[in-house]
DRENPA-3360 file (N, C-alpha, C; in nm, 2 decimals, always signed):
BEGIN
1 = MNTKKKRV = +1.30/+5.62/-2.04/+1.31/+5.66/-1.87/+1.34/+5.82/-1.89 ~ +1.26/+5.89/-1.78/+1.30/+6.01/-1.77/+1.40/+6.01/-1.68 ~ +1.46/+6.13/-1.64/+1.57/+6.18/-1.55/+1.55/+6.12/-1.42 ~ +1.44/+6.16/-1.37/+1.42/+6.11/-1.22/+1.37/+5.94/-1.18 ~ +1.37/+5.88/-1.30/+1.32/+5.75/-1.28/+1.47/+5.65/-1.29 ~ +1.57/+5.73/-1.37/+1.68/+5.68/-1.38/+1.78/+5.70/-1.25 ~ +1.76/+5.84/-1.18/+1.82/+5.87/-1.08/+1.76/+5.78/-0.97 ~ +1.65/+5.76/-0.94/+1.60/+5.67/-0.81/+1.65/+5.51/-0.85;
9 = FSMAVCIL = +1.66/+5.49/-0.96/+1.72/+5.34/-1.01/+1.85/+5.31/-1.00 ~ +1.92/+5.46/-1.00/+2.06/+5.40/-1.00/+2.11/+5.43/-0.83 ~ +2.02/+5.51/-0.78/+2.03/+5.52/-0.63/+1.99/+5.39/-0.54 ~ +1.89/+5.34/-0.60/+1.85/+5.20/-0.54/+1.98/+5.08/-0.58 ~ +2.01/+5.08/-0.69/+2.15/+5.00/-0.70/+2.25/+5.01/-0.62 ~ +2.29/+5.16/-0.62/+2.39/+5.17/-0.50/+2.35/+5.13/-0.36 ~ +2.25/+5.15/-0.32/+2.22/+5.13/-0.19/+2.21/+4.97/-0.18 ~ +2.16/+4.90/-0.25/+2.18/+4.77/-0.27/+2.30/+4.68/-0.28;
17 = FLFVTFAS = +2.38/+4.75/-0.35/+2.53/+4.71/-0.35/+2.60/+4.74/-0.24 ~ +2.58/+4.85/-0.17/+2.65/+4.88/-0.03/+2.59/+4.77/+0.07 ~ +2.44/+4.73/+0.06/+2.38/+4.65/+0.19/+2.45/+4.53/+0.18 ~ +2.45/+4.46/+0.04/+2.52/+4.34/+0.03/+2.66/+4.33/+0.07 ~ +2.74/+4.43/+0.04/+2.89/+4.45/+0.07/+2.91/+4.46/+0.21 ~ +2.81/+4.52/+0.28/+2.83/+4.51/+0.40/+2.76/+4.43/+0.52 ~ +2.66/+4.34/+0.43/+2.63/+4.25/+0.51/+2.67/+4.12/+0.51 ~ +2.77/+4.09/+0.38/+2.87/+4.01/+0.36/+2.99/+4.00/+0.46;
25 = LFYIIKEE = +3.02/+4.13/+0.49/+3.16/+4.17/+0.56/+3.11/+4.15/+0.72 ~ +2.98/+4.19/+0.77/+2.96/+4.18/+0.89/+2.95/+4.01/+0.91 ~ +2.87/+3.94/+0.84/+2.85/+3.80/+0.87/+2.98/+3.72/+0.88 ~ +3.10/+3.74/+0.80/+3.21/+3.66/+0.79/+3.27/+3.72/+0.94 ~ +3.26/+3.83/+0.98/+3.33/+3.86/+1.09/+3.27/+3.84/+1.23 ~ +3.15/+3.82/+1.22/+3.05/+3.77/+1.31/+3.07/+3.61/+1.33 ~ +3.08/+3.56/+1.23/+3.08/+3.38/+1.25/+3.24/+3.36/+1.22 ~ +3.30/+3.44/+1.25/+3.47/+3.38/+1.22/+3.50/+3.28/+1.32;
33 = NHNCTGED = +3.45/+3.29/+1.42/+3.53/+3.18/+1.55/+3.39/+3.12/+1.59 ~ +3.32/+3.05/+1.49/+3.22/+2.97/+1.55/+3.25/+2.84/+1.57 ~ +3.16/+2.76/+1.61/+3.21/+2.63/+1.67/+3.14/+2.52/+1.52 ~ +3.28/+2.50/+1.47/+3.25/+2.41/+1.31/+3.20/+2.26/+1.38 ~ +3.11/+2.24/+1.31/+3.06/+2.09/+1.34/+3.11/+2.00/+1.23 ~ +3.20/+2.01/+1.16/+3.25/+1.90/+1.07/+3.25/+1.99/+0.93 ~ +3.27/+1.86/+0.85/+3.28/+1.88/+0.71/+3.16/+1.97/+0.64 ~ +3.04/+1.92/+0.65/+2.91/+1.99/+0.58/+2.86/+2.08/+0.69;
41 = CPICANIH = +2.94/+2.19/+0.71/+2.90/+2.30/+0.83/+2.83/+2.39/+0.74 ~ +2.73/+2.42/+0.78/+2.63/+2.55/+0.71/+2.72/+2.66/+0.73 ~ +2.74/+2.72/+0.86/+2.79/+2.83/+0.86/+2.91/+2.85/+0.78 ~ +2.98/+2.74/+0.79/+3.11/+2.76/+0.68/+3.08/+2.77/+0.54 ~ +2.96/+2.69/+0.48/+2.90/+2.75/+0.35/+2.87/+2.89/+0.35 ~ +2.82/+2.90/+0.45/+2.77/+3.06/+0.42/+2.88/+3.15/+0.42 ~ +2.98/+3.12/+0.51/+3.09/+3.20/+0.50/+3.15/+3.19/+0.36 ~ +3.17/+3.09/+0.33/+3.23/+3.11/+0.18/+3.17/+3.15/+0.07;
49 = QAEQTLRN = +3.03/+3.14/+0.11/+2.93/+3.22/-0.01/+2.94/+3.35/+0.02 ~ +2.94/+3.42/+0.13/+2.99/+3.57/+0.12/+3.12/+3.61/+0.10 ~ +3.22/+3.52/+0.10/+3.34/+3.55/+0.06/+3.35/+3.57/-0.10 ~ +3.29/+3.47/-0.17/+3.26/+3.47/-0.32/+3.18/+3.58/-0.37 ~ +3.09/+3.62/-0.30/+3.01/+3.76/-0.33/+3.10/+3.87/-0.31 ~ +3.19/+3.90/-0.21/+3.26/+3.97/-0.22/+3.39/+3.98/-0.32 ~ +3.42/+3.83/-0.35/+3.53/+3.84/-0.47/+3.48/+3.92/-0.59 ~ +3.35/+3.88/-0.61/+3.27/+3.90/-0.75/+3.25/+4.04/-0.76;
57 = LGAGMVIH = +3.18/+4.10/-0.66/+3.16/+4.25/-0.65/+3.30/+4.31/-0.68 ~ +3.42/+4.28/-0.62/+3.55/+4.34/-0.62/+3.59/+4.34/-0.75 ~ +3.59/+4.21/-0.82/+3.63/+4.19/-0.95/+3.55/+4.28/-1.03 ~ +3.43/+4.31/-1.03/+3.38/+4.40/-1.10/+3.41/+4.54/-1.11 ~ +3.44/+4.57/-0.98/+3.46/+4.71/-0.99/+3.61/+4.73/-1.07 ~ +3.68/+4.65/-1.02/+3.83/+4.66/-1.10/+3.83/+4.69/-1.27 ~ +3.73/+4.57/-1.33/+3.73/+4.59/-1.45/+3.65/+4.72/-1.50 ~ +3.55/+4.77/-1.43/+3.50/+4.90/-1.50/+3.56/+5.01/-1.46;
65 = ATVNPVLF = +3.67/+5.02/-1.36/+3.77/+5.12/-1.33/+3.84/+5.16/-1.43 ~ +3.90/+5.03/-1.52/+3.98/+5.03/-1.59/+3.94/+5.03/-1.75 ~ +3.83/+4.98/-1.75/+3.78/+4.97/-1.90/+3.69/+5.09/-1.93 ~ +3.61/+5.14/-1.86/+3.52/+5.27/-1.88/+3.62/+5.39/-1.93 ~ +3.71/+5.42/-1.84/+3.80/+5.55/-1.87/+3.86/+5.55/-2.02 ~ +3.91/+5.41/-2.03/+3.99/+5.39/-2.17/+3.87/+5.43/-2.30 ~ +3.76/+5.35/-2.28/+3.65/+5.37/-2.37/+3.60/+5.50/-2.37 ~ +3.60/+5.59/-2.26/+3.56/+5.76/-2.24/+3.64/+5.81/-2.34;
73 = MFVLAIAG = +3.81/+5.77/-2.33/+3.91/+5.86/-2.37/+3.88/+5.84/-2.53 ~ +3.87/+5.71/-2.58/+3.85/+5.68/-2.72/+3.73/+5.76/-2.76 ~ +3.63/+5.73/-2.73/+3.48/+5.82/-2.79/+3.52/+5.96/-2.80 ~ +3.59/+6.03/-2.68/+3.64/+6.16/-2.71/+3.74/+6.18/-2.80 ~ +3.80/+6.09/-2.86/+3.92/+6.12/-2.91/+3.83/+6.12/-3.09 ~ +3.76/+6.04/-3.08/+3.67/+6.03/-3.21/+3.58/+6.16/-3.22 ~ +3.52/+6.18/-3.11/+3.44/+6.31/-3.13/+3.53/+6.44/-3.16 ~ +3.63/+6.43/-3.09/+3.70/+6.56/-3.06/+3.72/+6.61/-3.23;
81 = QAFVVSNT = +3.75/+6.51/-3.34/+3.73/+6.54/-3.49/+3.63/+6.59/-3.55 ~ +3.55/+6.55/-3.50/+3.38/+6.60/-3.54/+3.35/+6.72/-3.49 ~ +3.40/+6.75/-3.36/+3.36/+6.89/-3.31/+3.48/+7.02/-3.29 ~ +3.56/+6.98/-3.42/+3.69/+7.10/-3.41/+3.62/+7.21/-3.46 ~ +3.66/+7.34/-3.37/+3.62/+7.47/-3.35/+3.68/+7.51/-3.43 ~ +3.66/+7.59/-3.54/+3.77/+7.65/-3.61/+3.80/+7.83/-3.56 ~ +3.94/+7.85/-3.57/+3.94/+7.99/-3.51/+3.94/+8.11/-3.61 ~ +3.84/+8.09/-3.71/+3.84/+8.19/-3.78/+3.72/+8.30/-3.73;
89 = SLVSQKVR = +3.74/+8.43/-3.76/+3.64/+8.53/-3.71/+3.63/+8.63/-3.86 ~ +3.60/+8.72/-3.85/+3.53/+8.80/-3.98/+3.68/+8.86/-4.00 ~ +3.75/+8.93/-3.88/+3.87/+8.97/-3.91/+3.97/+8.90/-3.99 ~ +3.99/+8.79/-3.95/+4.08/+8.69/-4.00/+4.05/+8.65/-4.14 ~ +3.93/+8.66/-4.19/+3.89/+8.65/-4.34/+3.87/+8.80/-4.40 ~ +3.92/+8.88/-4.31/+3.93/+9.01/-4.37/+3.79/+9.07/-4.45 ~ +3.68/+9.05/-4.36/+3.57/+9.10/-4.42/+3.56/+9.23/-4.39 ~ +3.51/+9.32/-4.49/+3.46/+9.46/-4.48/+3.33/+9.49/-4.39;
97 = LNN = +3.35/+9.56/-4.27/+3.25/+9.58/-4.22/+3.17/+9.71/-4.23 ~ +3.09/+9.73/-4.29/+3.03/+9.88/-4.33/+2.93/+9.89/-4.22 ~ +2.89/+10.02/-4.19/+2.78/+10.06/-4.12/+2.65/+10.05/-4.14;
% end
C-alpha cells in the first residue's frame, strides 16, 4: 500500500473507533433510567453489550500503551548497536592533507 492509502485507512479506523466509543457512551446515558420490563429486558441487554464494548476498547488501549513503548525501546537498543557513528576524522587519524 502506498502512503496515501495507509493514511486514509488509519483515519477511517480512528473515526470508527471514536464513533463506536461515543455511540456506546451516549446510549448508556440515554437509557440509564428506562422502564425495565423484567429479567429479559432488551434495553438492559443492549446496555450490557455497550458496557462490554467500552471495556474491551479500554483494555486494548492499556495493552498497546504499555507494550509498544517497551518494544520500541528494545528495537532502538538493538539498532543502536548497528548504527554506532564513529568519532573519527581525518585530523584524529593524523592524515596529511596536501594541496
